[in-house]
C-alpha positions as CSV (number, residue, x, y, z in Angstrom):
1,M,-65.3,-44.8,110.9
2,I,-61.7,-43.5,111.5
3,F,-60.3,-46.4,109.4
4,S,-62.7,-45.8,106.5
5,I,-62.0,-42.0,106.5
6,R,-58.3,-42.7,106.5
7,M,-58.6,-45.3,103.7
8,G,-60.6,-42.8,101.6
9,S,-58.1,-40.1,102.2
10,L,-55.2,-42.3,101.2
11,S,-57.0,-43.5,98.1
12,K,-57.6,-39.8,97.0
13,I,-53.9,-39.0,97.5
14,D,-52.9,-42.1,95.6
15,K,-54.9,-41.1,92.6
16,K,-53.4,-37.7,92.7
17,V,-49.7,-38.5,93.0
18,L,-48.9,-42.1,92.0
19,W,-48.3,-44.0,88.7
20,H,-48.8,-47.8,89.3
21,P,-47.1,-50.5,87.3
22,F,-49.0,-52.6,84.7
23,T,-52.1,-50.5,85.5
24,Q,-54.2,-48.4,83.1
25,Q,-54.2,-45.2,85.2
26,R,-57.3,-43.7,83.5
27,E,-59.3,-46.6,84.7
28,W,-57.6,-46.5,88.1
29,V,-58.3,-42.7,88.7
30,L,-61.7,-42.4,87.2
31,N,-63.3,-45.5,88.7
32,I,-65.4,-44.0,91.4
33,H,-67.1,-47.3,92.2
34,E,-63.9,-49.1,93.0
35,S,-61.6,-47.6,95.6
36,P,-58.0,-48.8,95.6
37,L,-57.3,-51.4,98.3
38,V,-54.9,-49.9,100.8
39,I,-52.9,-52.6,102.5
40,S,-52.0,-51.7,106.1
41,K,-50.4,-54.9,107.4
42,G,-49.7,-58.6,106.9
43,Q,-49.8,-61.6,109.2
44,G,-49.1,-65.2,108.2
45,N,-50.6,-65.9,104.8
46,Y,-53.0,-62.9,105.0
47,L,-53.0,-59.2,104.2
48,F,-55.2,-56.6,105.9
49,D,-56.6,-53.4,104.4
50,S,-56.8,-50.2,106.3
51,A,-60.4,-51.0,107.2
52,G,-59.2,-54.1,108.9
53,K,-60.6,-56.6,106.4
54,R,-58.5,-59.8,106.0
55,Y,-57.5,-61.3,102.6
56,F,-55.7,-64.6,101.8
57,D,-52.6,-63.7,99.8
58,G,-53.3,-66.0,96.8
59,V,-50.4,-64.7,94.7
60,S,-47.8,-64.4,97.4
61,S,-47.5,-60.6,96.9
62,L,-46.6,-61.0,93.2
63,W,-45.1,-64.5,93.5
64,A,-42.4,-63.5,96.0
65,N,-43.6,-64.3,99.5
66,L,-42.6,-67.9,100.4
67,H,-43.4,-68.1,104.1
68,G,-46.1,-65.6,104.8
69,H,-45.9,-62.2,106.4
70,R,-44.3,-61.2,109.7
71,V,-42.4,-64.4,109.9
72,P,-40.6,-64.4,113.3
73,A,-37.4,-65.9,112.0
74,L,-37.1,-63.5,109.1
75,D,-38.1,-60.5,111.2
76,R,-35.4,-61.4,113.8
77,A,-32.8,-61.8,111.1
78,I,-33.4,-58.3,109.6
79,K,-33.6,-56.7,113.1
80,L,-30.3,-58.3,114.1
81,Q,-28.6,-57.2,110.9
82,L,-30.1,-53.7,111.2
83,G,-28.3,-53.4,114.6
84,K,-25.0,-53.9,112.7
85,I,-25.4,-52.1,109.3
86,A,-28.2,-51.6,106.8
87,H,-26.2,-51.1,103.6
88,S,-22.6,-51.0,102.4
89,T,-21.4,-51.1,98.8
90,F,-20.3,-54.5,97.4
91,L,-18.0,-52.8,94.9
92,G,-14.5,-53.4,96.3
93,L,-15.9,-54.4,99.7
94,T,-17.7,-57.5,101.1
95,H,-19.7,-58.5,104.1
96,E,-20.8,-61.6,106.0
97,P,-24.5,-61.8,105.0
98,G,-23.5,-61.7,101.3
99,I,-20.8,-64.3,101.7
100,R,-22.9,-66.6,103.8
101,L,-25.9,-66.4,101.5
102,A,-23.8,-67.2,98.4
103,E,-22.3,-70.2,100.2
104,E,-25.8,-71.5,101.1
105,L,-27.2,-70.9,97.7
106,L,-24.4,-72.9,96.1
107,K,-25.3,-75.9,98.3
108,M,-28.9,-75.9,96.8
109,V,-28.4,-75.1,93.1
110,P,-27.2,-77.5,90.4
111,Q,-23.7,-78.7,91.2
112,N,-22.0,-77.2,88.1
113,L,-22.7,-73.6,89.3
114,S,-20.0,-72.1,91.5
115,R,-20.2,-68.3,91.4
116,V,-22.9,-65.8,92.6
117,F,-23.3,-62.3,91.2
118,Y,-25.9,-60.2,93.2
119,S,-28.3,-57.6,91.9
120,D,-31.7,-56.2,92.8
121,N,-34.6,-57.9,91.0
122,G,-35.5,-60.4,88.3
123,S,-34.9,-58.0,85.4
124,T,-31.4,-57.1,86.6
125,A,-30.6,-60.8,87.2
126,V,-31.4,-61.5,83.5
127,E,-29.6,-58.4,82.3
128,A,-26.4,-59.6,84.1
129,A,-26.9,-63.1,82.5
130,L,-27.2,-61.6,79.0
131,K,-24.1,-59.5,79.4
132,M,-22.1,-62.4,81.0
133,A,-23.0,-64.7,78.0
134,F,-22.1,-62.1,75.4
135,Q,-18.8,-61.1,77.1
136,Y,-17.9,-64.7,77.8
137,H,-18.0,-65.7,74.1
138,A,-16.2,-62.5,73.0
139,Q,-13.3,-63.1,75.4
140,K,-13.2,-66.8,74.7
141,S,-13.0,-66.3,71.0
142,G,-10.6,-63.3,70.9
143,G,-13.3,-60.7,70.3
144,R,-15.6,-62.5,67.9
145,A,-19.2,-61.5,68.9
146,R,-22.2,-63.7,69.2
147,P,-25.1,-61.2,68.8
148,V,-28.1,-63.7,68.8
149,Y,-30.2,-65.0,71.7
150,L,-32.8,-67.7,71.6
151,S,-35.9,-67.4,73.7
152,L,-39.5,-68.7,73.6
153,K,-42.6,-67.2,72.2
154,E,-44.8,-65.8,74.9
155,S,-41.8,-65.6,77.2
156,Y,-41.3,-62.9,79.8
157,H,-37.9,-62.2,81.4
158,G,-38.4,-58.7,82.9
159,D,-38.9,-55.0,81.9
160,T,-35.4,-53.6,81.3
161,I,-34.4,-53.2,77.7
162,G,-32.2,-56.4,77.5
163,S,-34.8,-58.5,79.2
164,V,-37.6,-57.0,77.0
165,S,-35.5,-57.9,74.0
166,L,-36.0,-61.6,75.0
167,G,-39.7,-61.2,75.7
168,G,-42.4,-62.6,73.5
169,I,-45.6,-61.1,74.9
170,D,-46.6,-58.4,72.3
171,L,-48.9,-56.6,74.7
172,F,-45.8,-55.8,76.9
173,H,-43.0,-55.7,74.4
174,K,-44.1,-54.8,70.8
175,K,-44.1,-51.0,71.4
176,F,-40.4,-51.1,72.2
177,K,-39.3,-53.1,69.2
178,P,-37.1,-50.3,67.7
179,L,-35.0,-50.3,70.9
180,L,-34.4,-54.1,71.1
181,F,-31.5,-56.3,70.0
182,R,-31.8,-59.5,67.9
183,R,-33.7,-62.4,69.4
184,E,-34.9,-65.6,67.7
185,A,-38.2,-67.0,69.0
186,A,-38.9,-70.7,69.3
187,L,-42.4,-72.2,69.7
188,S,-43.5,-72.4,73.4
189,P,-44.0,-75.9,74.8
190,H,-47.7,-75.2,75.6
191,C,-49.5,-78.4,74.6
192,F,-53.1,-77.1,75.1
193,R,-52.8,-74.5,72.4
194,C,-50.0,-76.1,70.3
195,P,-50.7,-75.8,66.5
196,H,-49.1,-79.2,66.0
197,N,-50.8,-81.1,68.8
198,Q,-51.7,-84.5,67.4
199,T,-54.1,-85.5,70.1
200,K,-55.5,-81.9,70.7
201,M,-55.0,-82.7,74.5
202,N,-58.5,-81.6,75.3
203,S,-58.2,-82.7,78.9
204,S,-59.2,-79.7,81.0
205,F,-56.6,-80.4,83.7
206,Y,-52.9,-80.9,83.3
207,E,-50.3,-81.3,86.0
208,Y,-46.6,-81.5,85.7
209,R,-45.1,-84.3,87.8
210,G,-41.8,-84.7,86.1
211,E,-41.6,-88.5,86.2
212,K,-40.4,-88.7,82.6
213,P,-36.9,-87.4,82.2
214,R,-36.6,-87.9,78.4
215,P,-38.7,-86.5,75.5
216,G,-39.2,-89.8,73.8
217,D,-41.5,-91.1,76.5
218,F,-43.9,-88.2,76.2
219,R,-44.0,-88.6,72.5
220,K,-45.3,-92.2,72.7
221,E,-48.0,-91.1,75.1
222,T,-49.5,-88.2,73.1
223,G,-48.3,-88.6,69.5
224,C,-46.3,-85.4,69.9
225,R,-43.3,-85.1,67.7
226,W,-41.7,-82.4,69.8
227,E,-42.2,-79.7,67.2
228,C,-41.4,-77.1,69.9
229,L,-37.9,-78.6,70.3
230,A,-37.5,-79.0,66.6
231,D,-38.3,-75.3,66.1
232,A,-35.6,-74.5,68.7
233,E,-33.1,-76.8,66.9
234,K,-33.8,-75.2,63.6
235,I,-32.9,-71.8,65.0
236,L,-29.8,-73.1,66.7
237,K,-28.6,-74.9,63.6
238,K,-29.2,-72.0,61.3
239,N,-27.3,-69.6,63.7
240,K,-24.6,-72.0,64.9
241,G,-21.7,-70.0,66.2
242,K,-23.8,-66.9,66.5
243,V,-26.1,-67.7,69.5
244,A,-24.7,-66.5,72.7
245,A,-27.3,-68.3,74.8
246,A,-30.8,-69.7,74.9
247,I,-33.0,-68.6,77.9
248,V,-36.0,-70.5,79.2
249,E,-38.2,-70.4,82.3
250,P,-37.9,-74.0,83.4
251,V,-41.1,-76.0,83.6
252,V,-43.5,-73.0,83.8
253,Q,-43.7,-69.9,81.6
254,G,-45.2,-67.6,84.2
255,A,-46.4,-64.3,82.7
256,A,-47.4,-66.1,79.5
257,G,-50.4,-67.5,81.5
258,I,-48.7,-70.3,83.6
259,Y,-47.8,-72.4,80.6
260,V,-46.6,-75.7,82.0
261,A,-44.2,-77.6,79.7
262,P,-44.4,-81.4,79.2
263,P,-41.9,-83.5,81.0
264,G,-38.7,-83.8,79.0
265,Y,-38.8,-80.5,77.3
266,L,-36.3,-78.8,79.6
267,W,-33.9,-81.7,79.3
268,G,-34.3,-81.6,75.5
269,M,-33.5,-77.9,75.4
270,S,-30.5,-78.4,77.5
271,W,-29.3,-81.2,75.2
272,L,-29.7,-78.9,72.1
273,C,-27.7,-76.1,73.7
274,K,-24.8,-78.5,74.3
275,K,-25.1,-79.9,70.7
276,Y,-24.9,-76.4,69.2
277,D,-22.5,-74.8,71.7
278,A,-24.9,-72.2,73.1
279,L,-25.1,-71.4,76.8
280,L,-28.3,-72.3,78.6
281,I,-29.7,-69.6,80.9
282,A,-32.4,-70.8,83.3
283,D,-34.7,-67.9,84.4
284,E,-36.0,-69.2,87.8
285,V,-37.1,-65.8,89.1
286,A,-40.6,-67.2,89.4
287,T,-40.1,-71.0,89.5
288,G,-37.3,-71.1,92.0
289,F,-37.3,-71.8,95.8
290,G,-39.9,-74.6,95.9
291,R,-42.6,-73.2,93.7
292,T,-42.8,-76.3,91.4
293,G,-42.3,-78.8,94.2
294,K,-38.5,-79.0,93.9
295,V,-36.0,-76.4,95.3
296,F,-35.4,-75.3,91.7
297,A,-37.4,-76.3,88.6
298,C,-34.2,-77.4,86.9
299,G,-34.0,-80.2,89.4
300,Q,-37.2,-81.7,88.0
301,E,-35.2,-83.0,85.1
302,K,-31.7,-82.9,86.5
303,V,-30.7,-80.1,84.1
304,Q,-27.5,-78.1,84.8
305,P,-27.8,-74.6,83.2
306,D,-24.7,-72.6,82.5
307,I,-26.3,-69.5,84.1
308,L,-29.1,-69.4,86.6
309,C,-31.2,-66.3,87.4
310,L,-32.9,-65.9,90.8
311,A,-35.0,-63.2,92.5
312,K,-38.5,-62.9,94.1
313,G,-38.4,-65.7,96.7
314,I,-34.6,-65.4,97.4
315,S,-35.3,-63.1,100.4
316,G,-38.6,-64.8,101.3
317,G,-40.3,-61.8,99.6
318,Y,-39.1,-59.4,102.2
319,L,-36.6,-57.2,100.4
320,P,-35.4,-56.6,96.9
321,L,-32.6,-59.0,96.0
322,A,-31.5,-61.1,93.0
323,A,-28.6,-63.3,92.0
324,T,-27.1,-64.5,88.7
325,L,-25.1,-67.8,89.2
326,S,-22.6,-69.1,86.7
327,T,-20.2,-72.0,86.2
328,E,-16.5,-71.7,87.0
329,K,-15.7,-72.0,83.3
330,I,-17.6,-68.8,82.5
331,Y,-16.2,-67.0,85.6
332,R,-12.6,-67.8,84.6
333,A,-13.1,-66.2,81.1
334,F,-13.3,-62.9,82.9
335,L,-9.9,-63.3,84.7
336,G,-6.9,-61.4,83.6
337,K,-4.6,-58.4,84.2
338,Y,-6.3,-55.1,84.9
339,E,-5.0,-53.7,81.6
340,D,-6.7,-56.6,79.7
341,F,-10.1,-55.1,80.7
342,K,-11.8,-58.4,81.0
343,T,-13.6,-57.3,84.1
344,F,-17.3,-57.7,84.2
345,F,-18.2,-54.0,84.3
346,H,-21.7,-54.3,85.6
347,G,-23.2,-53.6,89.0
348,H,-25.8,-51.9,91.1
349,T,-25.8,-49.5,94.1
350,Y,-27.8,-52.0,96.3
351,T,-26.0,-55.1,95.1
352,A,-25.9,-57.7,98.0
353,N,-27.8,-55.3,100.4
354,P,-26.9,-56.8,103.9
355,L,-30.5,-56.6,105.2
356,A,-31.8,-58.5,102.1
357,C,-29.0,-61.1,102.4
358,A,-29.8,-61.6,106.1
359,A,-33.4,-62.2,105.2
360,G,-32.3,-64.6,102.4
361,L,-30.3,-66.7,104.8
362,A,-33.2,-67.0,107.2
363,S,-35.5,-67.8,104.3
364,L,-33.3,-70.6,103.0
365,K,-33.2,-72.3,106.4
366,L,-37.1,-72.2,106.6
367,L,-37.3,-73.4,103.0
368,K,-35.3,-76.5,103.7
369,E,-37.5,-77.4,106.6
370,R,-40.7,-76.7,104.7
371,L,-39.8,-78.7,101.6
372,S,-39.0,-81.7,103.7
373,G,-42.2,-81.6,105.7
374,A,-45.4,-83.5,105.0
375,S,-47.6,-80.4,105.1
376,F,-46.1,-79.0,101.9
377,M,-47.1,-82.0,99.9
378,K,-50.5,-82.0,101.5
379,S,-51.0,-78.5,100.2
380,I,-50.0,-79.5,96.7
381,R,-52.4,-82.4,96.7
382,A,-55.2,-80.2,98.0
383,L,-54.5,-77.7,95.2
384,R,-54.5,-80.6,92.7
385,S,-57.8,-81.9,94.0
386,G,-59.5,-78.5,93.8
387,L,-58.2,-77.7,90.3
388,E,-59.5,-81.1,89.1
389,R,-63.0,-80.0,90.3
390,L,-62.7,-76.6,88.7
391,S,-61.6,-78.0,85.4
392,R,-65.1,-79.5,85.0
393,M,-66.8,-76.1,85.3
394,S,-68.4,-74.5,82.2
395,Q,-66.3,-71.3,82.3
396,V,-63.0,-73.1,82.7
397,G,-61.3,-74.0,79.5
398,H,-58.0,-75.4,80.9
399,V,-56.2,-75.8,84.2
400,R,-52.5,-76.4,84.6
401,Q,-50.4,-77.0,87.7
402,A,-46.8,-77.4,88.8
403,G,-46.4,-77.7,92.5
404,L,-48.0,-74.7,94.1
405,M,-48.1,-72.8,90.8
406,A,-51.4,-73.0,88.8
407,G,-53.3,-71.2,86.0
408,I,-57.0,-71.4,85.4
409,E,-57.9,-70.3,81.9
410,L,-61.4,-68.9,81.5
411,V,-63.3,-69.3,78.3
412,Q,-66.6,-68.0,76.9
413,D,-67.5,-71.3,75.2
414,K,-65.8,-74.4,76.5
415,H,-66.9,-76.7,73.7
416,K,-65.5,-74.3,71.0
417,N,-62.6,-73.3,73.3
418,L,-63.6,-69.7,72.6
419,S,-61.8,-67.0,74.6
420,Y,-63.5,-63.9,76.0
421,A,-63.1,-60.6,74.2
422,P,-60.5,-58.4,76.0
423,A,-63.1,-55.8,76.8
424,A,-65.1,-58.4,78.8
425,R,-62.4,-58.3,81.5
426,A,-63.4,-61.8,82.6
427,G,-60.3,-62.4,84.7
428,K,-60.5,-59.1,86.5
429,K,-64.2,-59.5,87.2
430,I,-63.7,-62.9,88.8
431,C,-60.8,-61.5,90.9
432,M,-62.9,-58.6,92.1
433,K,-65.7,-61.0,93.2
434,L,-63.1,-63.1,95.0
435,R,-61.9,-60.0,96.8
436,T,-65.4,-59.7,98.4
437,E,-64.8,-63.2,99.6
438,G,-61.5,-62.4,101.3
439,I,-59.2,-63.7,98.5
440,L,-56.6,-61.7,96.7
441,L,-55.6,-62.8,93.2
442,R,-54.2,-61.0,90.2
443,P,-55.1,-62.4,86.7
444,L,-53.0,-62.5,83.6
445,G,-55.7,-61.6,81.1
446,D,-58.3,-64.3,81.5
447,V,-56.0,-66.7,83.3
448,L,-56.4,-66.8,87.0
449,V,-53.0,-67.2,88.6
450,L,-52.8,-69.2,91.9
451,M,-49.5,-69.0,93.6
452,P,-50.1,-69.1,97.3
453,P,-47.3,-69.0,99.9
454,L,-45.4,-72.2,100.5
455,S,-46.6,-71.9,104.1
456,S,-50.2,-72.3,103.1
457,T,-51.9,-75.1,105.0
458,E,-54.1,-77.8,103.5
459,T,-57.1,-76.1,105.1
460,E,-56.2,-72.8,103.6
461,I,-55.8,-74.3,100.1
462,N,-59.2,-76.1,100.5
463,H,-60.8,-72.8,101.5
464,L,-59.2,-71.0,98.5
465,M,-60.5,-73.6,96.1
466,G,-64.0,-73.6,97.7
467,K,-64.2,-69.8,97.2
468,L,-63.1,-70.1,93.6
469,E,-65.7,-72.8,93.0
470,H,-68.4,-70.7,94.5
471,V,-67.5,-67.6,92.4
472,L,-67.0,-69.5,89.1
473,A,-70.4,-71.2,89.5
474,K,-71.9,-67.8,88.6
475,R,-71.8,-66.5,85.0
476,I,-69.6,-63.6,84.3
């Protein structure tokens, strides 16, 4: 009784004083039939509300939590660092956790990267990358600007103005168009809804395995002519000498609806950037740290980006932290005498926060152990098996997977591939039903996003898929 009263009281205060992200507040405040879920604690791969009910954290607390909650090794690392210092500026000073984490990161990323610039979150990691690319070209060419960026349709790179300029999701970005800089949009490599798809790829289940490192192989298999890469090349060719960088989410476009690219696309984009002298920025905020089955998604096709953006899982999902990594060539373009003003005048108050860096060091150690263990691959296989079953269900139009990232696209009519009307709220309704079953998911429209912690066991994944199958068996 005490718990329920407290939860009700907190919910009322929440509705009175808070403004939640990506949430229609009118619906949030006026919905008397649905009280906000007040999370009180976490343990392992589960969250607990203030009434004591347990939920499997099926989206890793917005794709960030790698190893579960209250992980002893991460808890110890933060407590140990807290006994020394919680925060010190990184402007003109340095500290051991920041140094050590950068050293360890550089051992795991593509070998051409050599410098680590810290920030706070995914948006700021992308902002730093955009400014690095612009200033690099200007200083390299004696002041001649490259004002154009290439990104993909349906892309998402964050919510600050620079990262929004690169975005391609109208629902999120169209309202801010007058504020944005120039961006050229290329066709997304989303085969299921590709307007050029020669075979229509009507298979309801698609998994990225990355065995094919070159575009030509995939072309033979599907009849695809790589129109998505041709579209990117057309833009790069037309704007040669003007494009500062192309930015992609390697292998998976997350917020687009877990769009999984065909093997070879990433390698092809990298090749085009070299051909037309544009930097390649890899946004691995969502795909990094084991999510696609490799430490970084770039490793699936042995691509070496010029700039790499990291966040979310970098601290194991414990504390805000991000990093933008660059090549030595880019770094050296910023070196000069003070009066040359080549300095990268960019930074944040909490850059390289020592507590977050300490958590990051402990998380990387766990990650190495996890990715080399048999249980991680068993979890991926269990997810694959469950998704294949779900793909045959009447409400499921398409299922796509890369490692422990998956999207389940709900449709009103499978034979006609007819989507639900937005007002139907199909994705939300399924997630609310799952909540009663002890599963927490957050949809992207009518795409159910599955991104469980890397620490999820085979048994837990099987349980998750069983609950999904049970709920999806009922009509919305």
